[in-house]
Every structure is written in C-alpha cells, then in structure tokens.
N, C-alpha and C positions, 0 to 999 in steps of 0.2 A: 614488582611488575604490575602493569596496568593494562587490562584488556580494553581494546577499542570498542566503540559502540557497534553493535551488530549491523545497524542500518543507518545511514545518514541520508538526509533529505535536504536538497537545496531547491526551494520553491521557485526561485528566480530562474534557475537553469531549466526546470521542468516547464515553466511558463513559456520560455523562449522555444523550447522543443515543441510544445503543443501548437504554437503559432507558426511554426515552419511548414512549408509545403508537405503534403502527404506523400509517403513513399509509393502509394498505390494510385492516387488520383491527383494529377498535377493541378487541377483547378480548385482543390480543397486544401485546407490546413490539416495537420494531424488531428487537431481537436475535432474538426468537422468529420473527418473520416472515422473517428472513434466514437462518434455520437455525442460529443460535448456541445451542447446548445446553450446559448446565453439565457434563454428563457425557460427551456424545458429540462435542464439538468440541475437537479438540486434535491435535497431531502424533502420529502412530502410529494415528490413527483415520481410517478411510476418509472422504474428502471434505473434510478440513480445509482444504487450500489452495483448493478450490472455494468453500467458505464464506467464506474470507477475501476471495477475488476478488469474491464477491457483495457483501460489506460495502464493499469499496473502490469498486466500481461505483456503489453507492448514494450516494457522495460524502458521507460522514459529517461532521458538525461536528467541528472540531478538526484537520482535514486541509486545509491551505492551500497552494495552489500560487502560485508567483511569476507575475507577469503574462505572462511569455514562455513559460511551461509550459502547453501546451494540454491535456495528458493524461498520466496515469500509469496503466499497466495491468500486470496480472500475467498472464504467459503460462505456463500449466501445462505441464510436461514429464512424460510418462509414463516409468516405469522398468519395462520389461517389461509385465507384466499390471497393475501398479499405476498408476493414473491420475495421482495427484498426489504424487509423491515429490520434486518439485523444480519450479522455475519460473525464468523470466527476469522482471526488472522492466524495463519500457520507459518511456521518457520522450519525449513528443512536444513539440518546440519550435515556437514560432510561425513560425519561418523554414522549416518543412517538414522538418526533420531529426528522425529517430527514433533515439534512443539506446537501448542495451540493456545491462543488467548481464551479468556472467558468470553461469553457472549457479549458482543458489542451491539448496542442498539443503534438504529439509524441516527438518533440524535447525537451520538458520540462522534460521528464522522464530520458533521458540518452544521452550522446554524441554519435554521429553517428558512431564513431570508436570503441565504447565499444561493447564487445561481452560476451556471457556466463554469469557466475555468477557476474562479475563486473557490467554488464549492468543491471541485475536484482536488485542488491543491490542499484544501483543508482536510479532506478525506485521506489523501496520501500522507500528509503529516501525521495524522492519527494512526495510520497503518504503520508508519516507520516507528513511531513511539511505542506502539504495542509490540511490534517485532523485537525491538530492543529490550523492552521490559521482560518478555517471556524468555529471551535468550539470556539476559542477565540473571534472571531468577534460576534458570537451569544451571548456569555456570557456577553460581554461588552454592547450589545444592550438590554439584558434582565436580568438585575440584580435581578428582582423579582423571577427568577428561581434559584437563588443562593442556597437555601436550598437543591435543588435537585442535585447540582453539587458537585463533590468531591473537597475538599479544603485541603490545607496543611498549616502549620504555619511556 
C-alpha cells in the first residue's frame, strides 16, 4: 500500500484562481482583494507572510488536501518588533491530531527578489511541502493510525 501525499499543489491552477475576479469586489482580482501586490508583496516587505496566510485561508484552487487532512494553517512568529519573519506550518488530521513543522524562516518561503503572485506561489509550494513532510513523518512513526489515513494503491 502506498499513502498519497498529504497536500498537493498546482501553481498554475492557483495562479489562474488568483487572477480571476474577486468574489467580494467585482472590479478587483482575487489577488488584489487578498492584498497580493506586484511590488509590495514579497519577502523583506512587511506583511508578506500575513498575505500568504490570507491566500491560504481563502482555500485557492490548486491546493488539494488528502481526505484525512482537515486543515493546513500558517502560524506567524514575530521576531522582536517585526511581526512576520517566520512561521510554523500546522496540519490537522481527522483523528484530532495537530502536527507542526519546525520554525520556517521568511527566507524559506520565497526568494528575496520575488514579488507578487510568483512570491505567493513559491510560499504556497513551501507550505505544501512542509505539510506533506510533517504528515509523512507522523505516518511513519504511527503506523497504528493507518486505518484512519487515506491510502491509494
């Protein structure tokens, strides 16, 4: 038996979703309404991880969770006076267990020179990878939970 990846990410689908009209504001794209700006959204610019968190919470197309994953969240960690210099990625399992990544530095999410949608897509890819890593590590350490986890053949 082979367990499927906890979270899959299709950046092309998410990019299309971000460029579509906003559900709240007809004159804006989803990216605009979520605060994604081509010049002001990126690592090294205040509020980057908060913006990524907003996009993640909006459950964009292209971000697919396995059936036993009930939630993936970003928990921002301040570094002194700067609010979003790092974060934890958490994964909630259907059996009530919450998993967390190690501290992820702002540099782990995107390259410093990335801005706008490319920076957000990079960050979402990193979140998907971290979520799959912590879920896979848990599954390997807790095979007794296998009946509760989604499997594929």
